[in-house]
C-alpha positions as CSV (number, residue, x, y, z in Angstrom):
1,M,0.0,0.0,0.0
2,A,1.1,3.6,-0.7
3,G,1.9,5.6,2.4
4,M,-1.2,7.3,3.9
5,Y,-1.7,10.2,6.1
6,V,-4.8,12.0,7.4
7,V,-5.6,15.7,7.4
8,I,-8.6,16.8,9.6
9,L,-10.2,20.2,9.0
10,A,-11.4,21.7,12.2
11,G,-13.1,25.1,12.4
12,G,-16.1,27.0,11.2
13,G,-18.5,29.2,13.1
14,G,-21.1,26.5,13.8
15,T,-23.8,29.1,13.5
16,R,-26.5,26.5,12.8
17,L,-25.9,25.1,16.3
18,H,-26.2,28.3,18.3
19,P,-26.3,28.8,21.2
20,L,-24.3,25.6,21.9
21,S,-21.4,26.7,19.6
22,T,-19.6,30.0,20.0
23,P,-16.8,31.7,18.1
24,E,-14.5,30.7,21.0
25,R,-15.5,27.0,21.0
26,P,-17.2,26.0,17.7
27,K,-18.8,22.7,16.9
28,P,-15.8,20.4,16.4
29,F,-14.6,21.1,20.0
30,L,-17.9,20.3,21.7
31,P,-18.9,17.0,23.2
32,L,-22.2,16.8,21.4
33,L,-22.5,13.0,21.2
34,G,-20.8,11.9,24.4
35,E,-18.0,12.8,26.7
36,R,-15.5,13.3,23.9
37,S,-15.6,16.2,21.5
38,L,-16.4,15.6,17.8
39,L,-12.8,16.3,17.0
40,Q,-11.6,13.7,19.5
41,Q,-14.1,11.2,18.2
42,T,-12.9,11.8,14.6
43,V,-9.4,10.8,15.6
44,D,-10.6,8.0,17.9
45,R,-12.5,6.2,15.1
46,L,-9.4,6.1,12.9
47,F,-7.7,3.8,15.4
48,A,-10.6,2.0,17.1
49,G,-10.2,-1.0,14.9
50,P,-7.4,-2.8,12.9
51,E,-8.3,-1.6,9.4
52,L,-6.0,1.4,9.2
53,R,-3.5,0.4,11.8
54,D,-2.8,-2.8,9.8
55,A,-2.3,-0.5,6.8
56,G,0.4,1.3,8.7
57,L,-1.4,4.4,9.9
58,T,-0.3,5.7,13.2
59,E,-1.2,8.7,15.4
60,R,1.9,10.5,14.0
61,D,0.2,10.4,10.6
62,V,-2.6,12.7,11.7
63,T,-2.5,16.5,11.4
64,V,-5.3,18.9,12.3
65,I,-5.7,22.1,10.3
66,A,-7.4,24.8,12.3
67,A,-7.4,28.6,12.7
68,G,-4.5,29.5,14.9
69,S,-6.8,30.8,17.6
70,Y,-8.1,27.2,18.0
71,A,-4.7,25.6,18.1
72,P,-4.7,25.6,22.0
73,L,-8.1,23.8,21.9
74,V,-6.7,21.2,19.6
75,R,-3.6,20.6,21.7
76,D,-5.7,20.5,24.8
77,Q,-8.1,17.9,23.3
78,L,-5.5,15.9,21.3
79,A,-2.2,16.0,23.2
80,G,0.6,15.0,20.9
81,T,-1.3,15.5,17.6
82,A,0.3,17.7,15.0
83,V,-1.5,21.0,14.4
84,V,-1.0,23.4,11.5
85,G,-2.5,26.8,12.3
86,E,-4.1,29.1,9.8
87,P,-3.9,32.8,10.6
88,V,-7.6,33.0,9.9
89,G,-10.2,30.7,8.4
90,R,-10.5,31.2,4.7
91,N,-12.6,28.1,3.8
92,T,-11.5,24.7,2.7
93,A,-9.5,25.5,-0.4
94,A,-6.9,27.5,1.5
95,A,-6.8,25.0,4.3
96,I,-6.1,22.1,2.0
97,A,-3.6,24.1,0.0
98,L,-1.8,24.8,3.3
99,A,-1.9,21.1,4.3
100,A,-0.4,20.1,0.9
101,I,2.4,22.6,1.4
102,A,3.1,22.5,5.1
103,I,2.9,18.7,5.8
104,D,6.2,17.3,4.6
105,R,5.4,13.9,3.1
106,P,6.6,12.1,-0.1
107,D,4.7,13.3,-3.2
108,D,3.3,9.8,-3.9
109,E,1.8,9.3,-0.5
110,V,-2.0,9.6,-0.1
111,M,-3.5,12.4,1.8
112,V,-7.0,11.6,3.3
113,V,-9.0,14.7,4.1
114,L,-11.8,14.5,6.7
115,P,-14.1,17.0,8.4
116,A,-13.7,17.2,12.2
117,D,-17.3,17.3,13.1
118,H,-19.3,14.5,11.5
119,L,-21.1,11.5,12.9
120,I,-20.1,8.0,11.6
121,E,-22.2,5.2,13.1
122,R,-20.6,2.2,11.4
123,E,-16.9,2.9,12.1
124,G,-15.4,-0.4,10.9
125,P,-16.9,-0.2,7.4
126,F,-15.8,3.5,7.3
127,R,-12.2,2.7,8.1
128,D,-12.3,0.0,5.5
129,V,-13.6,2.5,2.9
130,L,-10.7,4.9,3.7
131,H,-8.2,2.1,3.3
132,R,-9.6,0.9,0.0
133,A,-10.0,4.4,-1.4
134,A,-6.4,5.3,-0.5
135,D,-4.9,2.1,-1.8
136,G,-7.3,1.2,-4.6
137,L,-8.5,4.5,-6.1
138,A,-6.2,7.4,-5.2
139,T,-3.2,5.5,-6.6
140,G,-4.9,5.0,-10.0
141,A,-8.3,4.1,-11.4
142,F,-10.3,4.3,-14.6
143,G,-7.2,5.1,-16.6
144,I,-6.4,8.1,-14.4
145,G,-2.9,7.9,-13.0
146,S,-3.5,9.8,-9.8
147,P,-7.1,10.8,-9.5
148,L,-8.7,13.1,-7.0
149,V,-11.1,10.8,-5.0
150,T,-14.2,12.1,-3.4
151,L,-16.2,9.9,-1.0
152,G,-19.9,10.3,-1.2
153,I,-22.8,9.1,1.1
154,R,-25.4,6.9,-0.4
155,P,-28.6,9.0,0.2
156,D,-31.6,7.6,1.9
157,R,-34.0,10.5,1.2
158,P,-34.2,13.6,-1.0
159,S,-32.5,16.4,0.8
160,T,-31.9,20.0,0.0
161,D,-29.2,20.3,2.7
162,F,-26.4,18.7,0.7
163,G,-24.7,18.9,-2.6
164,Y,-24.7,15.8,-4.8
165,L,-22.2,13.8,-6.8
166,R,-23.3,12.7,-10.2
167,P,-21.3,9.7,-11.6
168,R,-20.6,8.5,-15.1
169,I,-22.7,5.5,-14.3
170,E,-22.0,3.8,-17.7
171,V,-18.4,3.3,-16.8
172,G,-18.6,2.5,-13.1
173,A,-16.9,-0.6,-11.6
174,E,-16.2,-2.3,-8.4
175,V,-12.7,-1.4,-7.3
176,R,-11.2,-3.2,-4.2
177,G,-14.8,-3.8,-3.0
178,L,-15.9,-0.1,-3.5
179,Q,-18.5,0.9,-6.1
180,A,-16.7,3.6,-7.9
181,Y,-17.2,5.8,-10.9
182,P,-15.5,8.7,-12.7
183,L,-17.3,11.8,-11.6
184,R,-19.5,13.5,-14.1
185,A,-20.3,16.7,-12.1
186,F,-21.0,18.2,-8.7
187,V,-24.6,19.5,-8.1
188,E,-25.0,22.3,-5.7
189,K,-27.8,22.1,-3.0
190,P,-30.9,21.5,-5.1
191,S,-34.5,22.4,-4.9
192,A,-36.9,19.9,-3.3
193,E,-38.1,18.9,-6.7
194,R,-34.6,18.4,-8.1
195,A,-33.5,16.5,-5.0
196,G,-36.4,14.0,-5.5
197,A,-35.3,13.5,-9.1
198,L,-31.6,13.1,-8.2
199,L,-32.5,10.4,-5.6
200,G,-33.7,8.2,-8.5
201,E,-30.4,8.4,-10.4
202,A,-28.2,5.3,-10.1
203,G,-24.9,5.9,-8.2
204,I,-25.9,9.3,-6.9
205,A,-24.3,10.4,-3.6
206,W,-24.4,13.2,-1.2
207,N,-21.2,15.3,-1.1
208,A,-19.7,14.7,2.3
209,G,-16.4,16.7,2.0
210,M,-14.2,13.6,2.4
211,F,-11.3,13.1,0.0
212,A,-8.3,11.0,-0.8
213,W,-5.4,11.9,-3.3
214,R,-1.7,11.7,-3.7
215,R,0.1,14.8,-2.4
216,R,1.4,15.3,-5.9
217,A,-2.1,15.1,-7.4
218,I,-3.6,17.8,-5.3
219,H,-0.6,20.1,-6.0
220,E,-1.1,19.5,-9.7
221,A,-4.8,20.1,-9.4
222,F,-4.3,23.4,-7.6
223,A,-1.8,24.5,-10.2
224,A,-4.2,23.7,-13.0
225,H,-7.5,25.1,-11.5
226,A,-6.6,27.5,-8.6
227,P,-3.0,28.6,-9.1
228,D,-3.7,31.9,-7.3
229,I,-4.6,30.1,-4.1
230,L,-1.6,27.7,-4.3
231,A,0.9,30.5,-5.1
232,T,-0.4,32.8,-2.4
233,V,-0.2,30.2,0.3
234,A,3.0,28.6,-0.8
235,D,4.8,32.0,-1.1
236,G,3.6,33.2,2.2
237,Y,4.5,29.9,3.9
238,A,8.0,29.8,2.4
239,A,8.7,33.5,3.3
240,G,7.4,33.2,6.9
241,R,4.6,35.7,6.1
242,L,1.6,33.4,6.1
243,E,-0.5,35.9,8.0
244,T,0.1,38.5,5.3
245,A,-0.6,36.0,2.5
246,Y,-3.8,34.7,4.1
247,A,-5.2,38.3,4.2
248,T,-5.2,38.2,0.4
249,V,-6.0,34.6,-0.4
250,R,-9.3,33.9,-2.1
251,A,-11.8,32.5,0.3
252,T,-13.6,29.6,-1.3
253,S,-14.3,25.9,-0.9
254,I,-12.2,23.1,-2.3
255,D,-15.3,22.1,-4.3
256,F,-15.6,25.4,-6.2
257,A,-11.9,26.0,-6.5
258,V,-10.6,22.6,-7.5
259,M,-13.0,19.7,-7.5
260,E,-15.7,21.0,-9.9
261,P,-13.2,22.0,-12.7
262,A,-11.2,18.9,-12.1
263,A,-14.4,16.8,-12.5
264,A,-15.1,18.6,-15.8
265,A,-11.5,17.8,-16.9
266,G,-12.0,14.1,-16.1
267,S,-9.6,13.7,-13.2
268,V,-12.1,13.0,-10.3
269,V,-13.2,9.6,-9.1
270,M,-16.1,9.1,-6.7
271,A,-17.0,6.1,-4.4
272,T,-20.2,5.8,-2.4
273,M,-20.5,4.4,1.1
274,D,-23.3,3.7,3.6
275,V,-21.8,4.2,7.1
276,G,-24.5,5.8,9.1
277,W,-23.3,9.4,8.4
278,S,-24.6,12.7,9.5
279,D,-22.9,16.1,9.2
280,L,-24.7,17.2,12.4
281,G,-25.4,20.4,10.4
282,G,-28.2,21.8,12.6
283,W,-30.4,21.2,15.6
284,T,-32.7,18.7,13.8
285,A,-29.8,16.5,12.8
286,L,-28.3,16.7,16.2
287,L,-31.6,15.7,17.9
288,E,-31.9,12.8,15.5
289,A,-28.3,11.7,16.3
290,L,-29.1,11.8,20.0
291,G,-32.2,9.7,19.6
292,A,-34.5,12.6,20.6
293,R,-37.8,13.7,19.0
294,G,-38.4,17.0,17.4
295,S,-36.9,19.4,15.0
296,G,-34.9,22.5,15.7
297,R,-33.8,25.8,14.3
298,V,-31.9,28.9,15.4
299,V,-33.9,32.0,16.3
300,Q,-31.9,35.2,15.8
301,P,-32.0,38.1,18.3
302,G,-35.2,40.1,17.9
303,E,-36.9,37.5,15.8
304,M,-40.4,36.5,16.8
305,A,-41.2,32.8,17.2
306,D,-44.2,30.8,18.3
307,V,-43.4,28.5,21.2
308,G,-45.8,25.6,21.7
309,P,-46.4,23.5,24.9
310,D,-44.3,20.6,23.6
311,D,-41.4,22.8,22.6
312,L,-38.1,23.6,24.3
313,V,-36.1,26.8,24.0
314,V,-32.3,26.7,24.5
315,H,-30.5,30.0,25.2
316,R,-27.4,31.3,26.8
317,R,-27.4,33.8,29.6
318,D,-24.4,35.0,31.6
319,G,-22.3,32.3,30.0
320,R,-24.7,29.5,31.0
321,L,-26.8,27.3,28.7
322,L,-30.4,27.2,29.9
323,V,-33.5,25.3,28.7
324,G,-37.1,26.5,29.0
325,I,-40.4,24.7,28.4
326,G,-43.1,25.7,26.0
327,P,-44.8,29.1,26.4
328,A,-43.3,29.4,29.9
329,A,-40.0,30.0,28.2
330,G,-41.2,33.5,27.6
331,I,-39.8,35.9,25.1
332,L,-36.7,34.6,23.4
333,D,-33.4,36.3,24.4
334,P,-33.1,39.5,22.4
335,D,-29.3,39.7,22.8
336,E,-28.1,36.2,21.6
337,P,-29.4,33.5,19.2
338,S,-31.6,30.9,20.8
339,A,-32.6,27.4,19.6
340,L,-36.3,26.5,19.3
341,L,-36.7,22.7,19.5
342,V,-40.2,21.9,18.3
343,G,-41.8,18.8,19.8
344,A,-38.7,18.0,21.9
345,R,-40.3,18.3,25.3
346,P,-40.7,14.5,25.8
347,D,-37.0,14.2,25.5
348,R,-36.1,17.1,27.7
349,H,-33.7,14.9,29.6
350,V,-31.6,14.3,26.5
351,V,-31.4,18.0,25.8
352,E,-30.4,18.7,29.4
353,A,-27.7,16.1,29.3
354,L,-26.4,17.7,26.1
355,L,-26.3,21.2,27.7
356,A,-24.6,19.8,30.8
357,R,-21.8,18.3,28.7
358,C,-21.4,21.5,26.7
359,S,-21.4,24.0,29.6
360,P,-19.0,24.2,32.5
361,S,-21.8,25.7,34.5
362,E,-24.9,24.0,35.9
363,T,-27.9,23.8,33.5
364,R,-31.1,25.1,35.0
365,S,-34.6,25.7,33.8
């Protein structure tokens, strides 16, 4: 197997999980699903079984990319794990370019890129997919010498919350046990009608933001499709002026900057997986992951909202996370965002346990 290393992207404002997440401690650093933070769980699952250890992956092969202000949080939660700090978050294209430049690995080794804040329920199959994608796809597939590999989630419902991956279904094949295809195109978050139509397409997948590619391949892809980002980050890093460089680098996603044009050029391969995935992208997804009923949304300061007798309201006051019940919750906090959890009252104990984990102070009604 080709050498493999893992880059974990940790950051973001986590605005869809206010008031749990804050700029000082965004979503990856919160213990949303248990006593360990999402970032810690992301690293834990890599080594919880033999699939990647047997392939040679060790804790020394993991690097977290995060805004420099979060580096102390990373080191506190993952003692001994390498951290590369960005002067400021500039979206995933700049972060991945920095990873490709700053992490000194042989050009033929495979970089696996993972978000820090997703749920994976079936961890063994997930590790197996990473192994097979790194060894069987990223090193060459479908006549492409070193493709960019994107790992998609087999959808179980039409959703307008995710982008989609559309394969060239006519030339798909099973590669090392993975159903894989050359990628035809990325589809941005669709309308409800379009999402329903996409669900019926063979091989369609949600775009989960997980990738595998040789270090050399991602360098070449940046040079071909986003040379401004690569040059700005590389020059700033080499000159010891990364902060100055990051102030001018284009802020965009890896999908827009590299993956979409690379797919049009025929150099992207996709594989689908069914591993019990959620991006935990908002309160509704979080409640579902916790086994609680209801749906949730963030209510902004000054916004009016109807609160029913079976609803919960989560808000922050004086640094503490509080939960109120139904109409007795009163007027939502006008100074900070609140979360309105519709129909969640029967599982109030689940919400209270969540708040207790995520707040150093006592949760009270």
